C-alpha positions as a Python dict, from the first residue, in 0.01 Angstrom:
ca = {
    (1, 'X'): (0, 0, 0),
    (2, 'X'): (153, 372, -69),
    (3, 'X'): (0, 703, -243),
    (4, 'X'): (33, 692, -602),
    (5, 'X'): (65, 1067, -581),
    (6, 'X'): (415, 1026, -451),
    (7, 'X'): (540, 898, -779),
    (8, 'X'): (628, 1152, -1060),
    (9, 'X'): (420, 1067, -1392),
    (10, 'X'): (723, 965, -1586),
    (11, 'X'): (875, 741, -1294),
    (12, 'X'): (556, 565, -1260),
    (13, 'X'): (580, 276, -1508),
    (14, 'X'): (957, 250, -1413),
    (15, 'X'): (877, 184, -1031),
    (16, 'X'): (593, -97, -1112),
    (17, 'X'): (875, -284, -1335),
    (18, 'X'): (984, -380, -996),
    (19, 'X'): (720, -564, -938),
    (20, 'X'): (720, -959, -824),
    (21, 'X'): (640, -1153, -1118),
    (22, 'X'): (425, -1339, -888),
    (23, 'X'): (152, -1081, -791),
    (24, 'X'): (-179, -1165, -880),
    (25, 'X'): (-374, -881, -721),
    (26, 'X'): (-355, -539, -766),
    (27, 'X'): (-585, -251, -653),
    (28, 'X'): (-509, 88, -658),
    (29, 'X'): (-749, 370, -523),
    (30, 'X'): (-708, 626, -765),
    (31, 'X'): (-460, 657, -1101),
    (32, 'X'): (-505, 821, -1395),
    (33, 'X'): (-591, 631, -1702),
    (34, 'X'): (-273, 745, -1881),
    (35, 'X'): (-51, 623, -1597),
    (36, 'X'): (-216, 280, -1606),
    (37, 'X'): (-180, 271, -2002),
    (38, 'X'): (206, 361, -1970),
    (39, 'X'): (249, 116, -1676),
    (40, 'X'): (101, -174, -1884),
    (41, 'X'): (225, -83, -2248),
    (42, 'X'): (556, -301, -2337),
    (43, 'X'): (836, -34, -2399),
    (44, 'X'): (1099, -101, -2626),
    (45, 'X'): (1418, -197, -2434),
    (46, 'X'): (1770, -34, -2409),
    (47, 'X'): (2016, -155, -2664),
    (48, 'X'): (1691, -345, -2850),
    (49, 'X'): (1600, -282, -3208),
    (50, 'X'): (1316, -104, -3254),
    (51, 'X'): (1099, -394, -3341),
    (52, 'X'): (1177, -607, -3014),
    (53, 'X'): (910, -543, -2716),
    (54, 'X'): (986, -638, -2374),
    (55, 'X'): (767, -838, -2184),
    (56, 'X'): (497, -734, -2029),
    (57, 'X'): (449, -627, -1651),
    (58, 'X'): (218, -838, -1358),
    (59, 'X'): (265, -1118, -1574),
    (60, 'X'): (61, -1355, -1306),
    (61, 'X'): (-164, -1059, -1252),
    (62, 'X'): (-493, -1225, -1244),
    (63, 'X'): (-719, -963, -994),
    (64, 'X'): (-729, -583, -1087),
    (65, 'X'): (-907, -286, -920),
    (66, 'X'): (-879, 62, -1062),
    (67, 'X'): (-1034, 359, -945),
    (68, 'X'): (-916, 664, -1228),
    (69, 'X'): (-1057, 965, -1414),
    (70, 'X'): (-1210, 820, -1707),
    (71, 'X'): (-1243, 432, -1881),
    (72, 'X'): (-1140, 498, -2195),
    (73, 'X'): (-1085, 254, -2488),
    (74, 'X'): (-726, 294, -2515),
    (75, 'X'): (-692, 167, -2143),
    (76, 'X'): (-935, -127, -2180),
    (77, 'X'): (-733, -222, -2473),
    (78, 'X'): (-408, -210, -2337),
    (79, 'X'): (-547, -402, -2023),
    (80, 'X'): (-683, -723, -2225),
    (81, 'X'): (-377, -701, -2412),
    (82, 'X'): (-116, -704, -2154),
    (83, 'X'): (-288, -868, -1880),
    (84, 'X'): (-343, -1239, -2021),
    (85, 'X'): (-415, -1396, -1714),
    (86, 'X'): (-704, -1171, -1592),
    (87, 'X'): (-994, -1365, -1423),
    (88, 'X'): (-1129, -1034, -1272),
    (89, 'X'): (-1159, -668, -1409),
    (90, 'X'): (-1272, -409, -1190),
    (91, 'X'): (-1304, -48, -1358),
    (92, 'X'): (-1463, 277, -1173),
    (93, 'X'): (-1412, 635, -1328),
    (94, 'X'): (-1570, 950, -1211),
    (95, 'X'): (-1490, 1221, -1425),
    (96, 'X'): (-1487, 1597, -1354),
    (97, 'X'): (-1619, 1750, -1688),
    (98, 'X'): (-1814, 1522, -1964),
    (99, 'X'): (-1538, 1318, -2154),
    (100, 'X'): (-1481, 1374, -2517),
    (101, 'X'): (-1435, 1109, -2725),
    (102, 'X'): (-1091, 1000, -2702),
    (103, 'X'): (-1106, 999, -2333),
    (104, 'X'): (-1408, 818, -2280),
    (105, 'X'): (-1528, 429, -2371),
    (106, 'X'): (-1703, 325, -2678),
    (107, 'X'): (-1863, 30, -2867),
    (108, 'X'): (-1476, -72, -2999),
    (109, 'X'): (-1336, -45, -2653),
    (110, 'X'): (-1597, -261, -2504),
    (111, 'X'): (-1528, -508, -2775),
    (112, 'X'): (-1190, -516, -2685),
    (113, 'X'): (-1304, -636, -2328),
    (114, 'X'): (-1193, -1000, -2275),
    (115, 'X'): (-1026, -1068, -2557),
    (116, 'X'): (-867, -1429, -2428),
    (117, 'X'): (-1213, -1508, -2309),
    (118, 'X'): (-1033, -1565, -1934),
    (119, 'X'): (-1261, -1314, -1708),
    (120, 'X'): (-1503, -1443, -1472),
    (121, 'X'): (-1551, -1132, -1308),
    (122, 'X'): (-1636, -809, -1495),
    (123, 'X'): (-1724, -461, -1329),
    (124, 'X'): (-1728, -134, -1546),
    (125, 'X'): (-1893, 195, -1372),
    (126, 'X'): (-1913, 531, -1406),
    (127, 'X'): (-1966, 674, -1071),
    (128, 'X'): (-2180, 1023, -1053),
    (129, 'X'): (-1958, 1165, -766),
    (130, 'X'): (-1863, 1461, -966),
    (131, 'X'): (-2106, 1494, -1219),
    (132, 'X'): (-2406, 1329, -1353),
    (133, 'X'): (-2281, 1171, -1707),
    (134, 'X'): (-2272, 839, -1810),
    (135, 'X'): (-2108, 631, -2095),
    (136, 'X'): (-2317, 748, -2385),
    (137, 'X'): (-2117, 585, -2636),
    (138, 'X'): (-2203, 256, -2588),
    (139, 'X'): (-2510, 87, -2673),
    (140, 'X'): (-2648, -249, -2809),
    (141, 'X'): (-2397, -289, -3042),
    (142, 'X'): (-2072, -303, -2803),
    (143, 'X'): (-2266, -569, -2596),
    (144, 'X'): (-2325, -776, -2878),
    (145, 'X'): (-1968, -767, -2968),
    (146, 'X'): (-1848, -895, -2630),
    (147, 'X'): (-2119, -1156, -2596),
    (148, 'X'): (-1946, -1410, -2785),
    (149, 'X'): (-1657, -1416, -2532),
    (150, 'X'): (-1842, -1390, -2198),
    (151, 'X'): (-2002, -1744, -2198),
    (152, 'X'): (-1755, -1800, -1867),
    (153, 'X'): (-1821, -1512, -1664),
    (154, 'X'): (-2000, -1570, -1325),
    (155, 'X'): (-2042, -1180, -1232),
    (156, 'X'): (-2121, -873, -1424),
    (157, 'X'): (-2149, -532, -1308),
    (158, 'X'): (-2211, -258, -1525),
    (159, 'X'): (-2301, 122, -1400),
    (160, 'X'): (-2406, 425, -1604),
    (161, 'X'): (-2463, 263, -1956),
    (162, 'X'): (-2767, 485, -2030),
    (163, 'X'): (-2757, 424, -2402),
    (164, 'X'): (-2800, 11, -2349),
    (165, 'X'): (-3178, -138, -2383),
    (166, 'X'): (-3350, -482, -2316),
    (167, 'X'): (-3169, -606, -2616),
    (168, 'X'): (-2859, -561, -2512),
    (169, 'X'): (-2901, -658, -2147),
    (170, 'X'): (-3098, -963, -2234),
    (171, 'X'): (-2795, -1054, -2467),
    (172, 'X'): (-2576, -1046, -2131),
    (173, 'X'): (-2825, -1298, -1978),
    (174, 'X'): (-2888, -1589, -2255),
    (175, 'X'): (-2470, -1552, -2323),
    (176, 'X'): (-2367, -1606, -1960),
    (177, 'X'): (-2445, -1949, -1861),
    (178, 'X'): (-2265, -1951, -1579),
    (179, 'X'): (-2366, -1584, -1450),
    (180, 'X'): (-2499, -1592, -1067),
    (181, 'X'): (-2444, -1174, -978),
    (182, 'X'): (-2567, -946, -1212),
    (183, 'X'): (-2586, -579, -1098),
    (184, 'X'): (-2665, -306, -1298),
    (185, 'X'): (-2728, 96, -1177),
    (186, 'X'): (-2900, 375, -1351),
    (187, 'X'): (-2995, 132, -1632),
    (188, 'X'): (-3204, 393, -1769),
    (189, 'X'): (-3352, 194, -2047),
    (190, 'X'): (-3380, -156, -1825),
    (191, 'X'): (-3726, -267, -1820),
    (192, 'X'): (-3945, -558, -1722),
    (193, 'X'): (-3923, -723, -2068),
    (194, 'X'): (-3501, -826, -1939),
    (195, 'X'): (-3683, -1064, -1718),
    (196, 'X'): (-3988, -1219, -1867),
    (197, 'X'): (-3808, -1538, -2000),
    (198, 'X'): (-3559, -1595, -1719),
    (199, 'X'): (-3684, -1889, -1627),
    (200, 'X'): (-3621, -2031, -1944),
    (201, 'X'): (-3256, -1998, -1942),
    (202, 'X'): (-3018, -2196, -1744),
    (203, 'X'): (-2917, -1917, -1489),
    (204, 'X'): (-2951, -1964, -1112),
    (205, 'X'): (-2929, -1622, -1004),
    (206, 'X'): (-2786, -1532, -665),
    (207, 'X'): (-2723, -1198, -649),
    (208, 'X'): (-2914, -916, -807),
    (209, 'X'): (-2884, -545, -759),
    (210, 'X'): (-3058, -318, -1022),
    (211, 'X'): (-3019, 14, -888),
    (212, 'X'): (-3192, 360, -1016),
    (213, 'X'): (-3366, 141, -1289),
    (214, 'X'): (-3691, 341, -1235),
    (215, 'X'): (-3861, 177, -1558),
    (216, 'X'): (-3911, -178, -1361),
    (217, 'X'): (-4197, -260, -1257),
    (218, 'X'): (-4371, -529, -1054),
    (219, 'X'): (-4335, -780, -1280),
    (220, 'X'): (-3963, -784, -1322),
    (221, 'X'): (-3918, -920, -988),
    (222, 'X'): (-4198, -1160, -1005),
    (223, 'X'): (-4007, -1279, -1306),
    (224, 'X'): (-3672, -1272, -1109),
    (225, 'X'): (-3839, -1413, -824),
    (226, 'X'): (-3802, -1802, -1012),
    (227, 'X'): (-3457, -1793, -904),
    (228, 'X'): (-3528, -1914, -588),
    (229, 'X'): (-3168, -1955, -510),
    (230, 'X'): (-3153, -1538, -451),
    (231, 'X'): (-2954, -1434, -164),
    (232, 'X'): (-2930, -1081, -216),
    (233, 'X'): (-3175, -873, -397),
    (234, 'X'): (-3079, -491, -403),
    (235, 'X'): (-3367, -289, -541),
    (236, 'X'): (-3266, 28, -423),
    (237, 'X'): (-3457, 370, -608),
    (238, 'X'): (-3661, 155, -825),
    (239, 'X'): (-3942, 379, -696),
    (240, 'X'): (-4218, 211, -900),
    (241, 'X'): (-4205, -139, -747),
    (242, 'X'): (-4482, -210, -478),
    (243, 'X'): (-4667, -464, -275),
    (244, 'X'): (-4658, -695, -577),
    (245, 'X'): (-4310, -712, -600),
    (246, 'X'): (-4263, -813, -211),
    (247, 'X'): (-4574, -1097, -215),
    (248, 'X'): (-4361, -1220, -501),
    (249, 'X'): (-4004, -1157, -309),
    (250, 'X'): (-4172, -1347, 13),
    (251, 'X'): (-4109, -1679, -170),
    (252, 'X'): (-3775, -1673, -177),
    (253, 'X'): (-3653, -1860, 142),
    (254, 'X'): (-3292, -1849, 86),
    (255, 'X'): (-3266, -1452, 95),
    (256, 'X'): (-3034, -1269, 329),
    (257, 'X'): (-2975, -904, 235),
    (258, 'X'): (-3316, -690, 89),
    (259, 'X'): (-3277, -345, -8),
    (260, 'X'): (-3611, -144, -65),
    (261, 'X'): (-3502, 216, -35),
    (262, 'X'): (-3764, 457, -208),
    (263, 'X'): (-3992, 224, -307),
    (264, 'X'): (-4394, 221, -324),
    (265, 'X'): (-4448, -41, -37),
    (266, 'X'): (-4684, 10, 200),
    (267, 'X'): (-4728, -181, 567),
    (268, 'X'): (-4972, -398, 467),
    (269, 'X'): (-4717, -478, 198),
    (270, 'X'): (-4469, -587, 448),
    (271, 'X'): (-4669, -830, 613),
    (272, 'X'): (-4542, -1092, 329),
    (273, 'X'): (-4190, -1083, 422),
    (274, 'X'): (-4313, -1156, 723),
    (275, 'X'): (-4495, -1463, 626),
    (276, 'X'): (-4223, -1567, 413),
    (277, 'X'): (-3870, -1438, 453),
    (278, 'X'): (-3797, -1269, 730),
    (279, 'X'): (-3660, -1550, 918),
    (280, 'X'): (-3410, -1599, 697),
    (281, 'X'): (-3321, -1241, 615),
    (282, 'X'): (-2984, -1079, 782),
    (283, 'X'): (-3007, -758, 641),
    (284, 'X'): (-3338, -535, 545),
    (285, 'X'): (-3344, -144, 414),
    (286, 'X'): (-3655, 2, 404),
    (287, 'X'): (-3485, 377, 369),
    (288, 'X'): (-3727, 643, 230),
    (289, 'X'): (-4033, 443, 149),
    (290, 'X'): (-4211, 756, 229),
    (291, 'X'): (-4563, 557, 315),
    (292, 'X'): (-4453, 311, 566),
    (293, 'X'): (-4589, 434, 930),
    (294, 'X'): (-4552, 269, 1276),
    (295, 'X'): (-4735, -49, 1150),
    (296, 'X'): (-4478, -200, 943),
    (297, 'X'): (-4250, -261, 1256),
    (298, 'X'): (-4581, -511, 1366),
    (299, 'X'): (-4617, -605, 1039),
    (300, 'X'): (-4246, -725, 994),
    (301, 'X'): (-4179, -897, 1341),
    (302, 'X'): (-4386, -1140, 1542),
    (303, 'X'): (-4255, -1170, 1898),
    (304, 'X'): (-4298, -1533, 1901),
    (305, 'X'): (-4116, -1611, 1595),
    (306, 'X'): (-3700, -1655, 1572),
    (307, 'X'): (-3498, -1402, 1381),
    (308, 'X'): (-3205, -1351, 1220),
    (309, 'X'): (-3229, -1010, 1121),
    (310, 'X'): (-2897, -851, 1242),
    (311, 'X'): (-2900, -510, 1016),
    (312, 'X'): (-3203, -286, 953),
    (313, 'X'): (-3222, 14, 798),
    (314, 'X'): (-3539, 268, 908),
    (315, 'X'): (-3376, 617, 791),
    (316, 'X'): (-3579, 897, 620),
    (317, 'X'): (-3895, 749, 699),
    (318, 'X'): (-4118, 1040, 794),
    (319, 'X'): (-4432, 907, 941),
    (320, 'X'): (-4186, 602, 1189),
    (321, 'X'): (-4256, 727, 1538),
    (322, 'X'): (-4140, 640, 1894),
    (323, 'X'): (-4425, 417, 1893),
    (324, 'X'): (-4292, 171, 1613),
    (325, 'X'): (-3955, 184, 1810),
    (326, 'X'): (-4176, 36, 2083),
    (327, 'X'): (-4286, -241, 1904),
    (328, 'X'): (-3935, -297, 1778),
    (329, 'X'): (-3805, -329, 2132),
    (330, 'X'): (-4069, -535, 2239),
    (331, 'X'): (-4002, -791, 1970),
    (332, 'X'): (-3635, -854, 2070),
    (333, 'X'): (-3497, -854, 1772),
    (334, 'X'): (-3131, -961, 1818),
    (335, 'X'): (-3027, -670, 1577),
    (336, 'X'): (-2640, -550, 1594),
    (337, 'X'): (-2700, -236, 1354),
    (338, 'X'): (-3005, 28, 1355),
    (339, 'X'): (-3025, 293, 1132),
    (340, 'X'): (-3312, 550, 1196),
    (341, 'X'): (-3181, 883, 1047),
    (342, 'X'): (-3376, 1169, 924),
    (343, 'X'): (-3631, 1065, 1109),
    (344, 'X'): (-3824, 1377, 1221),
    (345, 'X'): (-4119, 1197, 1514),
    (346, 'X'): (-3814, 947, 1639),
    (347, 'X'): (-3720, 1125, 2014),
    (348, 'X'): (-3617, 1005, 2365),
    (349, 'X'): (-3851, 736, 2408),
    (350, 'X'): (-3701, 549, 2148),
    (351, 'X'): (-3368, 570, 2331),
    (352, 'X'): (-3507, 465, 2591),
    (353, 'X'): (-3696, 184, 2480),
    (354, 'X'): (-3393, 43, 2292),
    (355, 'X'): (-3159, 104, 2576),
    (356, 'X'): (-3411, -139, 2814),
    (357, 'X'): (-3431, -368, 2527),
    (358, 'X'): (-3324, -711, 2637),
    (359, 'X'): (-3258, -992, 2360),
    (360, 'X'): (-3215, -1386, 2406),
    (361, 'X'): (-3039, -1462, 2768),
    (362, 'X'): (-2842, -1132, 2779),
    (363, 'X'): (-2918, -942, 3124),
    (364, 'X'): (-2749, -646, 2980),
    (365, 'X'): (-2960, -313, 2867),
    (366, 'X'): (-2961, -290, 2485),
    (367, 'X'): (-2745, -548, 2476),
    (368, 'X'): (-2670, -625, 2088),
    (369, 'X'): (-2646, -291, 1922),
    (370, 'X'): (-2325, -239, 1793),
    (371, 'X'): (-2440, 36, 1532),
    (372, 'X'): (-2714, 306, 1622),
    (373, 'X'): (-2765, 605, 1346),
    (374, 'X'): (-2977, 861, 1512),
    (375, 'X'): (-2859, 1110, 1304),
    (376, 'X'): (-3090, 1432, 1257),
    (377, 'X'): (-3392, 1265, 1425),
    (378, 'X'): (-3620, 1539, 1520),
    (379, 'X'): (-3714, 1463, 1926),
    (380, 'X'): (-3350, 1361, 2042),
    (381, 'X'): (-3274, 1613, 2316),
    (382, 'X'): (-3028, 1602, 2601),
    (383, 'X'): (-3228, 1308, 2811),
    (384, 'X'): (-3102, 1070, 2558),
    (385, 'X'): (-2735, 1113, 2646),
    (386, 'X'): (-2793, 986, 2975),
    (387, 'X'): (-2925, 669, 2834),
    (388, 'X'): (-2630, 647, 2627),
    (389, 'X'): (-2425, 620, 2854),
    (390, 'X'): (-2262, 353, 3076),
    (391, 'X'): (-2373, 55, 3152),
    (392, 'X'): (-2636, 95, 2846),
    (393, 'X'): (-2563, -30, 2527),
    (394, 'X'): (-2228, -224, 2626),
    (395, 'X'): (-2180, -317, 2333),
    (396, 'X'): (-2217, -26, 2043),
    (397, 'X'): (-1920, 88, 1875),
    (398, 'X'): (-2056, 356, 1628),
    (399, 'X'): (-2286, 603, 1725),
    (400, 'X'): (-2444, 863, 1478),
    (401, 'X'): (-2600, 1166, 1601),
    (402, 'X'): (-2636, 1564, 1511),
    (403, 'X'): (-2306, 1731, 1649),
    (404, 'X'): (-2450, 2057, 1628),
    (405, 'X'): (-2714, 1993, 1939),
    (406, 'X'): (-2596, 1947, 2278),
    (407, 'X'): (-2220, 1973, 2137),
    (408, 'X'): (-2061, 1943, 2507),
    (409, 'X'): (-2257, 1653, 2602),
    (410, 'X'): (-2156, 1431, 2250),
    (411, 'X'): (-1787, 1548, 2327),
    (412, 'X'): (-1820, 1440, 2678),
    (413, 'X'): (-2023, 1119, 2583),
    (414, 'X'): (-1753, 1036, 2310),
    (415, 'X'): (-1457, 1080, 2661),
    (416, 'X'): (-1651, 869, 2872),
    (417, 'X'): (-1699, 561, 2621),
    (418, 'X'): (-1370, 524, 2459),
    (419, 'X'): (-1456, 187, 2252),
    (420, 'X'): (-1773, 405, 2098),
    (421, 'X'): (-1678, 636, 1778),
    (422, 'X'): (-1920, 929, 1783),
    (423, 'X'): (-1999, 1027, 1411),
    (424, 'X'): (-2198, 1376, 1450),
    (425, 'X'): (-2117, 1513, 1105),
    (426, 'X'): (-2378, 1334, 885),
    (427, 'X'): (-2177, 1052, 782),
    (428, 'X'): (-2308, 709, 690),
    (429, 'X'): (-2190, 420, 929),
    (430, 'X'): (-2053, 104, 733),
    (431, 'X'): (-2211, 159, 412),
    (432, 'X'): (-2009, -172, 309),
    (433, 'X'): (-2194, -477, 379),
    (434, 'X'): (-1830, -612, 504),
    (435, 'X'): (-1655, -318, 553),
    (436, 'X'): (-1491, -430, 895),
    (437, 'X'): (-1662, -189, 1077),
    (438, 'X'): (-1654, -360, 1418),
    (439, 'X'): (-1443, -677, 1528),
    (440, 'X'): (-1592, -1024, 1584),
    (441, 'X'): (-1774, -1123, 1917),
    (442, 'X'): (-1438, -1324, 2037),
    (443, 'X'): (-1207, -1063, 1921),
    (444, 'X'): (-1347, -738, 2128),
    (445, 'X'): (-1372, -671, 2470),
    (446, 'X'): (-1729, -626, 2611),
    (447, 'X'): (-1751, -257, 2719),
    (448, 'X'): (-1986, -391, 3001),
    (449, 'X'): (-1739, -630, 3102),
    (450, 'X'): (-1459, -371, 3100),
    (451, 'X'): (-1658, -100, 3286),
    (452, 'X'): (-1797, -316, 3601),
    (453, 'X'): (-1438, -458, 3592),
    (454, 'X'): (-1311, -101, 3633),
    (455, 'X'): (-1578, -47, 3891),
    (456, 'X'): (-1705, 228, 3655),
    (457, 'X'): (-1524, 569, 3551),
    (458, 'X'): (-1682, 745, 3787),
    (459, 'X'): (-1519, 1110, 3685),
    (460, 'X'): (-1671, 1056, 3333),
    (461, 'X'): (-1972, 1013, 3457),
    (462, 'X'): (-1994, 1306, 3657),
    (463, 'X'): (-1829, 1531, 3380),
    (464, 'X'): (-2126, 1403, 3179),
    (465, 'X'): (-2367, 1472, 3489),
    (466, 'X'): (-2263, 1806, 3503),
    (467, 'X'): (-2297, 1919, 3107),
    (468, 'X'): (-2659, 1746, 3168),
    (469, 'X'): (-2727, 2011, 3474),
    (470, 'X'): (-2603, 2246, 3302),
    (471, 'X'): (-2844, 2192, 3025),
    (472, 'X'): (-3124, 2202, 3202),
    (473, 'X'): (-3019, 2513, 3386),
    (474, 'X'): (-3035, 2649, 3056),
    (475, 'X'): (-3335, 2544, 2952),
}
């Protein structure tokens, strides 16, 4: 691990010539596409005739993950020609201006991908971090030109291909007989027709992500549900999906992760999940589903049934109140990560209910939660901070709160709980499912045990009480 920016461009390729020939995986957080091309392009050796080319560097490389300024035809062609053993290619760009044709990916460059037919995983994503832009020079023809060499691909991720229609996406599904992971984001022309005959293919999809595909309707999910081995289903920001889609999803008894942010589902629709898959789900996100109310909690959770759910995102639900969180606490679901940011009706009562919740045989209060995101919840006051102190929430490692409110209490809480990371600037906590946000149980020290062992940190508690009292005097 090192900082690419420390290398002058003219020294970058020469530095990599020292890399071991046994290197099999390379990931670079950011590098320009021109530097990548220069790195991989064979050069004329010293004291060699002009037609003599040096062997390519990194001859054993199998996995390449790059974040670049622009994904270009030249870079893709160079990668395909020079890395002869590549099986995993992951490219992401984030243009700051609209790319010109010489600094963009076109059908011609797309055709060069996987020339040797060895790729198992392909990911090409145009991020909209700095500019709303897409791969405007790739259409169905580019997909068709590549399709003959993608029969062995197992995972495909395409983000920002706004000109690819149903014909192009169907070509992928019918050409890649071993495909089990499909991810499409900003598929602006992707419709239900892509999946209508998916049951007639030999595919056995386990991971499907269709994000920001606003032309999708319930019928697409009904067709996808024929893949009974689905374990991950990401339908975030597909705003036209409703309760019929949930009814189809309820038949997927192996489903572990379900993301439904921004969809048009209702409380009644969520009851389909309780009857079907809620017992197997590990992660559920219903962030920004505006039609949901407190009843969505009782629709999902039956206190008498065994729950495996560990991650729940209830953020940006304008009609979710303390009554809903009280129902969640009574359900005794062993949740590890709970997010309810931007919920204007969530207040101190929710924190008290969660702090008092006991799960299974744990005698400590609020014992299961490790991540709790309360950022910009409308009813959080200084009273909540009393319930965030020891000995409540002993396993809590990440807490999201609004830093501009009760700033002194936020700082005092952070000092009193050295195991706790307090985020107060609105940042997301643990956006990646496997990002090492916290250690495993057998590797971490239980904060309650540590606190009891040391007799509690009286000075820190006194400091928080003093801050609370001062806050009450001001009020």
